[in-house]
VOGU-3710 file (C-alpha; in Angstrom, 3 decimals, decimal comma):
1> mdldrdlnpq> -28,842/98,311/59,437  -31,920/100,054/60,837  -32,267/99,342/64,556  -35,709/100,983/64,831  -37,083/98,920/61,968  -35,327/95,600/62,577  -35,539/95,292/66,374  -38,179/95,528/69,066  -37,548/97,970/71,958  -36,006/95,349/74,279
11> qreavlhegs> -33,696/93,994/71,572  -32,653/97,535/70,723  -31,777/98,214/74,371  -29,592/95,112/74,407  -27,795/96,262/71,262  -27,170/99,830/72,443  -26,253/99,129/76,088  -22,731/100,069/77,127  -20,701/100,776/80,230  -21,509/97,776/82,466
21> pllvlagags> -21,983/93,993/82,257  -25,256/93,015/80,580  -27,383/89,930/81,216  -30,076/89,357/78,608  -32,780/86,909/79,720  -33,992/85,662/76,350  -37,055/83,435/76,331  -37,460/80,746/73,700  -37,931/82,138/70,200  -37,427/85,746/71,335
31> gktraltyri> -34,815/86,682/68,738  -31,674/86,419/70,869  -29,434/85,607/67,901  -30,694/88,725/66,127  -29,931/90,826/69,213  -26,440/89,341/69,538  -25,497/89,772/65,881  -26,862/93,302/65,707  -24,921/94,149/68,856  -21,697/92,884/67,244
41> ahlvlhrgia> -22,400/94,896/64,087  -23,213/97,982/66,169  -19,931/97,652/68,076  -17,991/97,661/64,805  -19,989/100,155/62,718  -21,025/102,712/65,313  -18,705/102,377/68,307  -15,463/101,891/66,435  -14,405/98,593/68,017  -12,163/96,624/65,671
51> pwnilaltft> -13,628/93,224/64,677  -10,565/91,369/65,985  -11,172/92,901/69,413  -14,518/91,081/69,726  -15,001/87,564/71,122  -18,334/85,763/70,659  -18,796/82,360/72,345  -21,506/79,815/71,515  -22,222/76,173/72,346  -22,636/74,540/68,929
61> nkaaeemrlr> -20,878/74,841/65,597  -24,297/75,367/64,027  -24,981/78,405/66,216  -21,480/79,775/65,604  -21,833/79,434/61,840  -25,246/81,085/61,838  -23,887/83,965/63,914  -20,856/84,314/61,635  -22,959/84,486/58,469  -25,386/87,008/59,938
71> vqrllgmekp> -22,574/89,266/61,121  -20,888/89,103/57,724  -24,111/90,195/56,027  -24,648/93,060/58,479  -21,063/94,297/58,152  -20,757/93,657/54,424  -17,414/91,915/55,035  -16,544/88,375/53,979  -14,001/87,734/56,770  -14,178/90,514/59,336
81> giwigtfhai> -11,782/88,791/61,768  -14,143/88,449/64,731  -13,392/85,514/67,031  -16,690/83,604/66,790  -16,876/79,982/67,867  -17,736/77,459/70,531  -15,942/77,535/73,872  -13,974/74,459/72,844  -13,077/75,732/69,371  -11,820/79,067/70,728
91> carilrrhid> -9,795/77,290/73,421  -8,305/74,919/70,837  -7,283/77,993/68,834  -5,528/79,461/71,878  -3,798/76,158/72,647  -2,472/75,828/69,086  -0,546/79,020/69,754  0,659/78,507/73,301  0,364/74,872/74,440  4,120/74,380/74,093
101> rlgyrtnfvi> 4,435/76,469/77,267  2,707/73,593/79,100  5,054/70,958/77,645  2,842/69,762/74,785  3,580/70,118/71,077  1,304/72,259/68,921  0,400/69,331/66,632  -1,749/67,738/69,352  -4,789/65,671/68,368  -8,175/65,680/70,115
111> ydasdqsrvv> -9,559/62,327/71,241  -13,288/61,666/71,167  -15,112/59,551/73,758  -14,328/56,238/72,039  -10,619/57,094/71,761  -10,632/58,126/75,410  -12,242/54,805/76,321  -9,465/52,926/74,495  -6,847/54,780/76,525  -8,632/54,065/79,814
121> ksclkrlgee> -8,967/50,355/78,972  -5,297/50,244/78,028  -4,384/51,787/81,380  -6,560/49,306/83,266  -4,964/46,419/81,393  -1,437/47,700/81,991  -2,138/48,047/85,727  -3,791/44,640/86,009  -7,243/46,098/86,698  -8,966/45,046/83,479
131> gkrirpaavq> -12,306/43,357/84,186  -12,018/43,948/87,939  -13,562/46,526/90,257  -13,050/49,648/88,168  -15,293/50,253/85,166  -13,798/52,243/82,253  -16,963/54,384/82,041  -16,560/55,356/85,714  -12,988/56,523/85,083  -14,078/58,574/82,070
141> sliekaknqa> -16,917/60,091/84,063  -14,605/61,079/86,916  -12,114/62,714/84,521  -14,849/64,587/82,667  -16,511/65,762/85,887  -13,221/67,032/87,298  -12,308/69,019/84,198  -15,815/70,489/83,951  -15,277/71,720/87,509  -11,759/72,965/86,647
151> vdpallvpqn> -10,009/70,685/89,134  -7,315/68,040/88,687  -8,997/64,608/88,266  -6,676/63,205/90,939  -8,431/65,399/93,496  -11,806/63,728/92,815  -10,541/60,213/93,462  -12,442/59,097/96,610  -10,279/58,671/99,660  -10,256/55,617/101,941
161> apmsralgev> -12,410/53,569/99,559  -11,373/49,981/98,717  -10,448/50,970/95,165  -8,990/54,429/95,887  -5,367/53,493/95,305  -6,068/51,581/92,101  -8,327/54,327/90,746  -5,688/56,947/91,533  -3,104/54,906/89,620  -5,409/54,607/86,602
171> vadyrrhmee> -6,082/58,356/86,565  -2,349/59,098/86,799  -1,540/56,567/84,061  -4,236/58,075/81,838  -2,650/61,504/82,178  0,807/60,083/81,420  -0,479/58,286/78,335  -2,243/61,392/76,992  0,869/63,530/77,456  3,021/60,871/75,795
181> analdfgdli> 0,624/60,695/72,833  0,454/64,499/72,626  -3,325/64,119/72,771  -6,090/66,038/74,508  -9,551/64,905/75,479  -12,541/67,211/75,104  -12,356/68,457/78,686  -8,671/69,365/78,300  -9,437/72,129/75,833  -10,832/74,471/78,477
191> flvlrlfdaf> -9,010/72,939/81,457  -5,574/73,516/79,886  -6,380/77,089/78,851  -7,217/77,801/82,492  -3,877/76,257/83,498  -2,160/78,331/80,828  -3,710/81,577/82,062  -2,839/80,798/85,693  0,739/79,728/84,985  1,582/82,462/82,485
201> pdiratyqtr> 0,072/85,863/83,315  1,601/87,326/80,139  -0,532/85,045/77,956  -3,628/85,848/79,973  -2,888/89,564/79,658  -2,520/89,169/75,887  -6,121/88,027/75,543  -7,476/90,417/78,145  -5,921/93,233/76,143  -7,156/91,842/72,851
211> fhsilvdeyq> -10,847/91,406/73,676  -12,589/94,726/74,296  -16,051/93,190/73,997  -17,099/89,646/74,912  -20,479/88,090/74,110  -21,690/84,680/75,273  -24,766/82,806/74,054  -26,715/80,142/76,034  -25,052/81,132/79,301  -27,358/78,866/81,311
221> dtnraqhlll> -25,450/75,906/79,829  -21,996/76,915/81,069  -20,141/74,726/83,531  -17,733/75,949/86,190  -14,700/75,738/83,887  -16,412/77,855/81,221  -17,558/80,358/83,824  -14,003/80,658/85,164  -12,669/81,070/81,639  -14,979/84,017/81,083
231> rkvssrnael> -13,827/85,629/84,316  -10,154/85,135/83,440  -10,327/86,359/79,851  -12,428/89,430/80,606  -10,644/92,478/82,015  -12,122/95,404/83,903  -12,318/97,388/80,685  -13,969/94,692/78,584  -17,705/94,977/77,987  -19,417/91,727/78,818
241> cvvgdddqsi> -22,789/90,649/77,428  -24,254/87,207/78,154  -27,530/85,842/76,871  -29,398/82,947/78,424  -32,641/81,456/79,678  -32,791/79,515/82,923  -35,952/77,779/81,647  -33,791/76,101/78,986  -30,991/74,821/81,221  -30,956/71,098/80,373
251> yrwrgaevnn> -27,316/69,992/80,556  -26,775/69,516/84,279  -25,815/65,900/83,589  -22,710/67,089/81,751  -21,697/69,706/84,285  -23,785/72,772/83,363  -24,615/74,979/86,346  -27,704/77,150/85,949  -26,498/79,183/88,940  -23,866/80,710/86,656
261> lldfekdfpg> -26,807/82,581/85,147  -28,881/83,037/88,298  -25,895/84,425/90,254  -24,363/86,397/87,388  -24,891/89,716/89,202  -22,838/88,500/92,168  -19,839/87,598/90,017  -20,084/90,698/87,843  -21,240/93,632/90,032  -23,176/96,413/88,359
271> triltleeny> -24,824/94,059/85,890  -27,891/95,331/84,072  -30,624/92,775/83,322  -32,843/93,006/80,235  -35,596/90,551/79,369  -36,674/89,501/75,880  -40,246/88,209/76,162  -41,783/88,630/72,708  -41,802/85,251/70,970  -41,558/85,165/67,167
281> rstqtilraa> -41,665/81,398/66,723  -44,773/79,750/68,151  -48,531/80,171/68,156  -50,239/81,616/71,227  -51,577/78,177/72,169  -48,148/76,523/72,112  -46,652/79,420/74,020  -49,306/79,284/76,740  -48,748/75,539/77,150  -44,974/76,010/77,424
291> davargnper> -45,305/78,870/79,892  -47,624/76,794/82,100  -45,093/73,947/82,208  -42,176/76,282/82,985  -44,002/77,894/85,897  -44,072/74,560/87,700  -40,464/75,233/88,728  -40,443/77,586/91,717  -36,801/78,704/91,390  -36,642/80,597/88,109
301> mekrlwtlne> -36,138/84,145/86,914  -39,484/85,768/86,207  -40,454/86,165/82,573  -43,707/85,756/80,677  -43,474/85,104/76,973  -46,070/86,621/74,654  -46,568/86,731/70,909  -48,480/88,554/68,203  -48,679/85,309/66,239  -52,015/83,651/65,598
311> tgepvvymea> -53,825/81,681/68,298  -53,215/78,464/66,396  -54,632/74,990/66,744  -55,053/73,201/70,081  -52,355/70,870/71,348  -53,315/67,314/70,374  -52,963/64,725/73,140  -53,063/61,012/72,365  -52,688/57,783/74,328  -51,855/54,405/72,799
321> ptsdgeaafv> -51,924/50,954/74,393  -48,195/50,345/73,777  -45,064/52,121/72,585  -45,484/50,441/69,190  -49,027/51,777/69,022  -47,755/55,244/69,900  -45,247/55,122/67,037  -47,925/53,859/64,647  -50,148/56,803/65,588  -47,338/59,297/65,013
331> vreiqrlvte> -46,459/57,840/61,617  -50,117/57,741/60,514  -50,464/61,388/61,500  -47,305/62,252/59,561  -48,733/60,513/56,499  -51,968/62,493/56,853  -50,141/65,790/57,204  -48,028/65,081/54,138  -50,815/63,785/51,881  -53,727/65,988/52,959
341> hqvpyrhigv> -51,912/69,199/53,845  -48,762/68,928/51,693  -46,476/69,360/54,701  -42,825/68,679/53,710  -41,174/65,900/55,707  -38,412/68,290/56,788  -40,988/70,397/58,665  -41,641/67,567/61,130  -39,668/66,729/64,265  -40,296/63,706/66,497
351> ffrtnaqsrp> -38,778/64,009/69,985  -38,231/61,435/72,726  -36,474/61,440/76,093  -33,965/58,640/75,428  -32,366/57,100/72,344  -33,880/53,735/73,268  -37,341/55,064/72,354  -36,424/55,550/68,681  -36,794/51,899/67,559  -40,586/51,725/66,964
361> feencvfsri> -40,544/55,100/65,190  -37,770/53,954/62,867  -39,530/50,659/62,133  -42,839/52,364/61,366  -41,133/54,930/59,141  -39,412/52,146/57,183  -42,662/50,188/56,820  -44,543/53,297/55,659  -41,701/54,431/53,361  -41,291/57,725/55,166
371> pyavigsvry> -37,785/59,210/54,805  -36,231/59,918/58,194  -32,942/60,732/59,897  -32,020/59,898/63,482  -30,085/62,862/64,855  -27,516/62,090/67,523  -27,381/58,305/67,127  -24,201/56,938/65,521  -22,386/60,058/64,437  -21,009/60,084/60,904
381> yeraevkdll> -17,444/60,496/62,165  -17,873/57,526/64,510  -18,578/55,061/61,692  -15,846/52,438/61,444  -14,673/53,243/57,920  -14,526/56,978/58,621  -12,726/56,391/61,936  -10,169/54,220/60,110  -9,323/56,918/57,573  -9,322/59,596/60,261
391> aylrflynps> -6,833/57,507/62,247  -4,452/57,471/59,260  -4,663/61,264/58,964  -4,222/61,764/62,711  -1,168/59,509/62,872  0,392/61,269/59,898  -0,205/64,595/61,638  0,931/63,434/65,087  3,358/60,447/65,094  2,915/60,136/68,886
401> dtvsllriin> -0,775/59,237/68,555  -0,678/55,639/69,756  -4,463/55,154/69,702  -4,587/55,962/65,990  -1,518/53,841/65,249  -3,015/50,778/66,920  -6,202/51,274/64,906  -4,457/51,390/61,511  -1,454/49,102/61,962  -3,526/46,126/60,811
411> qpprgigpat> -6,374/47,908/59,036  -6,931/46,794/56,337  -5,534/43,440/57,537  -1,838/43,115/56,713  -0,828/40,286/59,051  0,295/42,411/62,018  -1,821/40,638/64,596  -2,363/41,064/68,360  0,771/39,091/69,331  3,047/41,275/67,201
421> qaalqayadr> 1,338/44,433/68,441  1,737/43,313/72,046  5,458/42,619/71,497  5,950/46,073/69,973  4,040/47,741/72,807  6,094/45,880/75,416  9,261/47,029/73,665  7,982/50,616/73,668  7,136/50,413/77,386  10,643/49,122/78,192
431> rgeclgkaie> 12,185/52,049/76,343  9,720/54,583/77,762  8,759/55,724/74,265  5,537/56,120/72,353  4,744/53,178/70,098  5,328/55,075/66,832  8,864/56,038/67,790  9,667/52,655/69,335  8,753/50,793/66,133  11,641/52,468/64,296
441> halenevpsg> 14,091/51,354/66,990  12,503/47,900/67,153  13,302/47,239/63,506  16,891/48,333/64,061  17,150/45,859/66,954  15,564/42,887/65,191  12,247/43,215/67,080  10,088/41,577/65,924  11,800/38,893/63,871  10,655/36,527/61,164
451> asrgkierfq> 7,707/37,180/58,862  6,308/39,915/61,094  9,411/42,003/60,507  8,739/42,282/56,781  5,126/43,258/57,391  6,132/45,985/59,823  8,742/47,277/57,360  6,131/47,488/54,583  3,755/49,348/56,895  6,525/51,774/57,827
461> glirklrrql> 7,280/52,298/54,142  3,624/53,146/53,540  3,621/55,706/56,343  6,873/57,297/55,119  5,452/57,671/51,619  2,298/59,351/52,965  4,328/61,633/55,261  6,366/62,845/52,295  3,133/63,939/50,659  2,187/65,842/53,805
471> edavppekll> 5,597/67,536/53,831  4,999/68,532/50,205  1,877/70,448/51,382  -0,611/68,060/49,775  -4,123/69,147/50,915  -6,296/66,799/53,041  -8,432/65,688/50,076  -5,435/64,409/48,067  -3,780/62,937/51,142  -6,991/61,069/51,940
481> ksvieltgyr> -7,208/59,735/48,394  -3,609/58,530/48,682  -4,407/56,731/51,937  -7,351/54,966/50,288  -5,295/54,009/47,224  -2,035/52,948/48,872  -3,735/50,897/51,597  -6,180/49,202/49,228  -8,986/50,352/51,486  -11,567/50,564/48,704
491> dylqgkedge> -10,923/46,960/47,663  -11,105/45,936/51,313  -14,575/47,466/51,711  -15,884/46,038/48,453  -15,471/42,587/49,926  -17,788/43,410/52,815  -21,494/42,590/52,979  -22,386/46,265/53,527  -19,482/47,477/51,405  -21,538/49,683/49,094
501> rrlenvdefv> -22,949/51,733/51,952  -19,547/52,033/53,601  -17,936/53,125/50,332  -20,549/55,870/50,082  -19,415/57,091/53,503  -15,791/57,057/52,325  -16,671/59,113/49,234  -18,624/61,569/51,388  -15,604/61,933/53,667  -13,367/62,746/50,695
511> qtaaqfqgme> -15,894/65,339/49,564  -15,939/66,838/53,067  -12,157/67,236/52,910  -12,433/68,965/49,530  -15,040/71,397/50,821  -12,940/72,204/53,871  -9,976/73,074/51,700  -12,163/75,632/49,924  -13,207/77,199/53,242  -9,626/77,490/54,522
521> gdlggrellg> -7,883/78,578/51,359  -5,192/80,577/53,174  -3,802/77,478/54,934  -1,760/74,646/53,477  0,013/71,375/54,252  0,338/70,307/57,885  -1,429/73,440/59,169  -4,433/72,772/56,947  -4,558/69,106/57,996  -4,450/70,146/61,650
531> aflqrialvs> -7,338/72,571/61,151  -9,318/69,863/59,330  -8,797/67,296/62,105  -9,674/69,850/64,774  -12,920/70,809/63,037  -13,964/67,152/62,856  -13,070/66,528/66,515  -15,344/69,376/67,617  -18,417/68,297/65,630  -21,467/67,875/67,901
541> didqyeekan> -24,654/65,834/67,529  -26,666/68,824/66,389  -24,233/69,420/63,529  -25,656/66,296/61,892  -28,976/68,042/61,362  -29,383/68,955/57,701  -32,161/71,500/57,385  -32,496/71,125/53,606  -32,836/67,332/53,639  -36,481/66,427/53,071
551> cvslmtlhca> -36,923/63,850/55,798  -38,547/63,545/59,208  -36,096/64,263/62,046  -36,078/61,808/64,968  -34,085/62,948/67,988  -33,833/63,140/71,744  -34,983/66,294/73,484  -31,387/67,207/74,262  -30,540/67,165/70,552  -33,616/69,276/69,749
561> kglefpivfl> -32,276/72,290/71,614  -31,464/75,066/69,164  -33,792/73,723/66,466  -37,367/74,505/65,487  -39,997/72,758/63,373  -43,443/73,807/62,153  -44,784/70,510/63,533  -43,500/68,685/66,618  -44,434/65,308/68,108  -43,348/65,158/71,762
571> tgmedgvlph> -43,625/61,462/72,629  -43,266/59,342/75,756  -45,172/61,773/77,983  -45,159/59,321/80,878  -44,113/59,401/84,492  -40,787/57,582/84,619  -39,927/58,517/81,027  -40,465/62,296/81,060  -39,631/62,978/83,808  -37,100/60,168/83,766
581> qrsytspeal> -37,351/57,933/86,797  -33,752/58,761/87,777  -34,756/62,397/88,208  -36,630/61,549/91,426  -33,304/61,339/93,232  -33,002/65,128/93,609  -35,114/68,270/93,243  -32,531/69,750/90,849  -32,805/66,770/88,501  -36,598/66,881/88,568
591> aeerrlcyvg> -36,595/70,609/87,829  -34,339/69,984/84,839  -36,751/67,378/83,468  -39,488/70,019/83,532  -37,192/72,394/81,658  -36,512/69,624/79,145  -40,247/69,315/78,534  -40,437/73,097/78,102  -37,644/73,004/75,522  -39,472/70,312/73,551
601> itrakkklfl> -42,733/72,259/73,493  -41,073/75,518/72,438  -39,456/73,904/69,374  -42,943/73,795/67,770  -44,008/76,687/65,557  -47,488/75,766/64,283  -48,656/72,422/65,633  -47,820/70,349/68,719  -48,699/66,713/69,394  -48,210/65,091/72,810
611> sracrrslyg> -48,412/61,309/73,124  -47,798/58,471/75,530  -48,038/54,701/75,779  -50,196/53,133/78,501  -47,720/50,243/78,710  -44,036/50,433/77,888  -41,156/47,988/78,077  -38,484/49,399/80,353  -35,347/47,458/81,259  -36,787/44,297/79,710
621> esrqtapspf> -40,076/44,469/81,621  -43,463/45,624/80,345  -44,980/48,096/82,783  -48,172/50,058/83,090  -47,500/53,795/82,921  -49,164/56,948/84,163  -49,307/60,260/82,299  -46,399/62,608/82,789  -47,142/64,970/85,674  -46,069/67,823/83,396
631> lasippdlid> -49,275/67,305/81,435  -51,303/68,385/84,454  -49,656/71,818/84,245  -51,137/72,548/80,811  -54,562/74,251/80,951  -57,200/71,782/79,672  -58,696/74,389/77,315  -55,474/74,252/75,255  -55,679/70,494/74,643  -57,677/68,584/72,040
641> fdngsverda> -59,106/65,435/73,639  -61,564/64,778/70,832  -59,552/62,141/68,975  -61,219/59,370/70,939  -57,981/58,047/72,400  -58,122/59,635/75,850  -60,444/61,068/78,419  -59,725/64,538/79,780  -59,527/63,359/83,412  -56,867/60,796/82,516
651> lnspepagye> -54,197/63,511/82,569  -54,491/63,651/86,343  -53,961/59,949/86,991  -51,652/59,035/89,879  -48,082/57,931/89,452  -47,281/54,223/89,537  -46,765/52,892/93,028  -43,271/52,067/94,122  -41,256/55,191/93,314  -39,194/56,159/96,299
661> vgegdsaldy> -37,398/59,475/96,216  -35,009/61,277/98,499  -36,001/63,773/101,135  -36,467/67,273/99,776  -37,479/66,294/96,237  -39,651/68,769/94,403  -43,299/67,812/94,276  -45,472/67,291/91,227  -49,034/68,395/90,776  -50,781/65,135/90,009
671> gesqldrppl> -54,259/66,481/90,745  -57,241/64,302/91,648  -57,431/60,895/90,023  -60,420/59,548/88,132  -58,699/56,265/87,315  -58,315/53,157/89,450  -54,772/52,412/90,478  -53,431/48,863/90,076  -53,741/46,801/93,258  -50,780/47,085/95,594
681> ppppaadrgr> -48,796/43,963/96,486  -48,773/42,681/100,085  -46,599/44,813/102,358  -43,012/43,611/102,755  -41,734/42,742/106,201  -40,135/46,195/106,519  -43,588/47,807/106,206  -45,230/45,867/109,024  -46,187/48,095/111,917  -46,466/51,146/109,655
691> rfrigdrith> -49,621/53,154/108,955  -48,446/54,257/105,508  -46,673/52,811/102,503  -44,892/54,381/99,543  -47,518/55,312/96,961  -50,370/55,904/99,439  -52,588/58,886/98,665  -53,211/60,983/101,761  -55,029/64,176/102,680  -53,737/66,815/105,086
701> etlgigtvrk> -56,018/69,302/106,852  -54,143/72,335/105,504  -51,876/71,029/102,736  -54,495/69,014/100,856  -53,970/65,897/98,726  -50,521/64,327/98,500  -48,610/61,143/97,764  -46,350/59,299/100,186  -42,878/59,144/98,679  -40,830/57,781/101,575
711> vegtgykeki> -41,524/56,003/104,873  -39,046/55,808/107,746  -39,328/54,133/111,133  -42,314/52,324/112,598  -44,908/52,881/115,278  -44,199/55,929/117,443  -41,217/56,955/115,229  -42,909/56,551/111,850  -42,133/59,496/109,525  -43,451/60,045/106,016
721> tvqfaagkir> -42,190/62,256/103,187  -45,164/63,523/101,184  -45,422/65,341/97,860  -48,328/67,774/97,776  -49,830/69,767/94,930  -48,365/73,118/93,827  -44,759/72,089/94,464  -44,859/71,474/98,218  -43,000/68,648/99,905  -43,113/67,916/103,634
731> klmarispvr> -41,664/65,433/106,075  -44,253/64,579/108,746  -44,492/62,598/111,949  -47,296/60,154/111,127  -48,459/59,842/114,771  -49,224/63,529/115,334  -49,795/64,985/111,848  -53,404/65,672/110,706  -53,236/63,202/107,807  -55,359/60,276/106,672
741> kvs> -55,400/57,920/103,724  -57,816/58,511/100,872  -59,314/55,741/98,808
//
C-alpha cells in the first residue's frame, strides 16, 4: 500500500488524520471509497488498531460489500474481523446478542413493508376501523417517521383530532402485535438499539470500549436516529471520520436530515474538515453541467469539482411531442450506440423521476428487442412464490410469526379457508396467545371440528417434520428443498399460467440459499437460517443491480445513487416532473429536487443525454409541459441543440400557469421566455378585484423579472408572492410595490 502513489494529496490527508473528529466533504466521483478503505487499512497496518476495534457504517449492502472486499485486498486477510455493514445490519447484529434484555427473543424476524401493512390492516380490522377514516399507509408512515426521529410512535399521534383516539389505539395494537410475534419492522432495528443503550449503560459501554475508530459513509443521508446512534456508540477516545456530500442529499422523504452533515462541527467540537474535489469519473463537460446545477442551491457547503479527464462530448438535449416519443428517441439512440459504436448494453443507464415513467421505455425496449432490467420495481424477494417459501422458513425459525403462518397455512391450498382461519384467530385472541401456539391448544380442545380438524392436523404434522430437520442442523438450502417437496409447491406452480417463470424464481431462490451457506461456513442450523433470513430482510433496491448482466438499466434517480454508467439518459426534464410538482410546497423539498438532478448528471462518465416530453399524461390527464427549470442552470455552450428537436431559447420557457406554492419557497431561474404561453382561463370569482393572478410574469424595478406564485387579499390588501431569478423570493404589497405585468 503506497499512499503517495495511490492517493491524491487530499485523500492522503484524510487517511493520515488523527486526534480529532474528521468530516470529509467528498464530491461525486472523488474517490471517497478509496479514501475510506485506505484509512481502515492504515489504522490496522500502521497505527496498530485491531480490526475488531473498527466500525465502518454504510447505507447499502452493495457499498458495504465493496468496502469489505477492498479492505481485505489491502490487508491481505480473508476475514479481518472489521465490523463493516449498513446501519441496519450492524444494529441487527447487536440486537441478536442483547435484545432479550428488552423482552424479545433473539430469534426475531424482520418484517418488510408488505408484512408491516398486513399487521396494520389486521389491527384496523380487530379494532373495527377497517375501511373507515384511518388509512393503513398513514399508520405505517407515522410509525416510520417516529422511529426515524427516535421517538415513540405514540407521541406523534395528533392530539384533539377526530381520529386521535382511534389512531392511538391502532398504534398501540400494532406494537402489541409485533411484540407478540417477536417481530421487528425496519425502523425498529435502530430504534431498539437506542432504547437498549439508554436502558442498559453496561451494553452501551461495551460497544464504546470496543470501537476505537468509527467511519461513516454517505453521512448526508443519516436521519436523526442514525445520528443519535453515532453519538451514543462513539466515546471520547474513539476517532470519528464521516464522509458525505450535501449536494447528494436526496432522501429527505424517508427522514434523512442534511443538517446532520452541515452542523457536524456543532455536535462534534474540534472537527477538521477536508474536501475532496478532484473527480475521477466524468468528463469536464458533464462535470461543469453538474456543478452549474448544484450551485442553484444557496445553502450548501462550498466545493468546486474539477477533473483531469478529457473535455468530452457536449450534453445532448432533446424534446419529443409526447412521453412515448421521448422513449422512442431514447431507444433509437441506444440502438445507434450499440450498433455503430459497439457500446455494451450494460454501459447504459436510463433514469426517470418516478416509477410511473418506466412504461414507455419498457414497451419500446421490448419492441426493439433490447435487453433491459428495471431496478427497484418489484423486488425479487417480494415476488409471491419467493414470499411464500420465505414465510415457511420464517415460521420454522420463529413459531410466533403470525404473519408468516397466515400466509402459508393454506398455501398451496389445503382446504384451510378464511372461516377456519378466523375461528383459529378468535380462539388465539381469547387465550391471549400467538396463533401458532394457540393452534396446538385448539386441536386439544376440539377447535375446529369436522373436516377442518384433519386438515389442520396434517398441516401441523408437516411443520413438525420440517422443524425436526431444522433441529438436526439442516442448512437453508436443504430445508428449502424439503419445504418445496413436502408441500407439493412445485406441482402447484406447474399448474399456473406463468408457472415456468415462477419455477425459475424458485430455483434461483434455492441457489441463493446454497451460495449463502458457502459464505457463512462457520454457522449451522438455526443460527445459519437466522443469518440467511436477516440478510434477505435487509436487501435494498440497489442490491438488485447486476453489473455483469448485459442489459440496459432502467431506474428512478433515487435508485441510481451509488452507481455509474458510461452513458446516461436523464429523462422527464420537465417542470412538474423534475422538479416534482409536490416539491413546490417547501424550499427544502425544491432544493432536494435540484440535488436529485445533480445526482443523475454525475452518474454519467462519458456521455449524457437530457430529454423531455412536450406533453405528458399525469394523473390521467394529458398536459402541456415546460422544460425543467434546472436546464436553465446549465451553460448553453455545454449543450448540443443541433439534433433538430429543440431550439436553444426553449430551455428558458416559463412554467405552466396554475402552480401555487407556499410562502418562502425557493425561486427558480426561468430566464426570459421566447415561447408563447397557453392562454389563461377566465379569472375565478376569488380573483376578481385583484391586479395579479398566479402565473403572471411581472417586472420589478430592482429585482427584475419574476413569476407570481401566490396571491392573497384584494384591492388595498392585495399581496403577491413572487419568484425572481437567481434564487430570490419576495412577498410584496401590490399597491405600493414598483411592479408591473409583462406581456
